[in-house]
C-alpha positions in Angstrom: -47.5 37.3 -22.3 -45.9 40.8 -22.4 -42.2 41.5 -22.5 -40.5 44.8 -21.9 -36.9 45.8 -22.4 -34.9 48.9 -21.9 -32.0 50.1 -24.0 -28.9 52.2 -23.9 -30.6 54.4 -26.5 -33.1 55.7 -23.9 -36.0 53.6 -25.3 -38.4 51.3 -23.6 -39.6 48.5 -26.0 -42.8 46.5 -25.4 -43.7 43.2 -27.0 -46.6 40.8 -26.9 -45.3 37.2 -27.1 -47.5 34.6 -28.8 -47.0 31.0 -28.0 -47.4 28.5 -30.8 -47.5 24.7 -30.9 -44.4 22.5 -31.1 -43.6 21.3 -34.6 -42.0 18.0 -35.6 -40.3 17.2 -32.3 -39.2 20.8 -31.6 -40.2 22.9 -28.7 -43.2 25.2 -28.8 -42.6 28.5 -30.7 -42.6 32.0 -29.2 -43.3 34.9 -31.5 -42.7 38.4 -30.3 -44.8 41.1 -31.9 -43.9 44.8 -31.3 -46.5 46.5 -29.1 -45.0 49.9 -28.3 -41.8 51.9 -28.2 -41.4 54.8 -25.8 -38.5 57.2 -25.7 -38.4 57.4 -21.9 -35.2 59.2 -20.9 -32.4 61.6 -21.9 -29.8 59.0 -20.9 -29.5 55.2 -21.1 -31.9 53.0 -19.1 -30.4 51.3 -16.1 -33.3 49.6 -14.4 -36.8 48.3 -15.3 -39.6 46.9 -13.1 -43.2 46.1 -13.8 -46.4 45.2 -12.0 -49.9 44.4 -13.4 -50.4 48.0 -14.7 -47.2 50.0 -14.8 -43.7 49.6 -16.1 -41.1 51.9 -14.4 -37.7 52.7 -15.8 -34.7 54.2 -14.1 -31.9 55.9 -15.9 -28.5 57.6 -15.8 -30.5 60.9 -16.1 -31.4 60.4 -12.4 -35.2 60.0 -13.0 -37.8 57.3 -12.8 -40.4 57.3 -15.5 -43.8 55.6 -15.2 -45.5 54.0 -18.2 -49.1 52.9 -18.1 -49.4 49.6 -19.8 -53.2 49.6 -20.0 -53.4 53.1 -21.6 -50.1 52.8 -23.5 -49.0 56.3 -22.4 -46.4 57.8 -20.1 -48.0 58.4 -16.7 -45.3 60.7 -15.3 -41.8 60.9 -13.8 -40.4 60.7 -10.3 -37.5 63.0 -9.5 -35.9 62.4 -6.1 -32.4 60.8 -6.8 -29.2 62.7 -7.5 -27.4 59.8 -9.1 -28.0 57.0 -11.7 -31.1 54.9 -10.7 -29.7 51.4 -10.5 -32.5 49.3 -9.1 -36.3 49.3 -9.1 -38.7 46.7 -7.5 -42.4 46.7 -6.9 -43.3 45.5 -3.5 -46.9 44.2 -3.7 -49.3 46.5 -5.5 -48.9 49.5 -3.3 -45.2 50.3 -3.2 -42.2 50.8 -5.5 -38.6 50.7 -4.1 -35.8 52.5 -5.9 -32.1 52.7 -5.3 -29.5 54.9 -6.9 -25.8 55.8 -6.9 -26.6 58.7 -4.6 -26.9 56.1 -1.8 -30.6 56.6 -1.3 -33.2 53.9 -1.1 -36.7 55.4 -1.7 -40.1 53.8 -0.9 -42.8 55.2 -3.2 -46.6 55.0 -2.9 -47.5 53.3 -6.2 -50.9 55.0 -6.3 -50.1 58.6 -5.6 -46.5 58.3 -6.8 -45.0 60.2 -3.9 -41.9 59.3 -1.9 -43.0 57.9 1.5 -39.5 57.3 2.9 -35.9 58.0 2.0 -33.3 55.7 3.6 -29.7 56.7 3.4 -27.6 53.7 2.6 -23.9 53.5 1.8 -22.5 54.3 -1.6 
């Protein structure tokens, strides 16, 4: 199992979690092993989402960064919002939805990484 976490220090952490057998009446053990760290942003991370291949992070720096989990490299950045990115969600394998303090909801093509639609919501 893979586990990712974002931090206030602008870093994305990745771990592989190994499951071990239960010992003397205790529950099974879970051992996280550091897999990668990635300095993703210039401000603290505020949102994280993942699908089978990518982890995306949103930040107070108003950008979304894409990290390729298979290649273990940054894939690129999305610049569309003019406020802290507060939520990210993959919708199926083809779309990413982002929301930010600028009041925009963006629907992104998760293959070409381009904004397909911007929806103005309330702030």
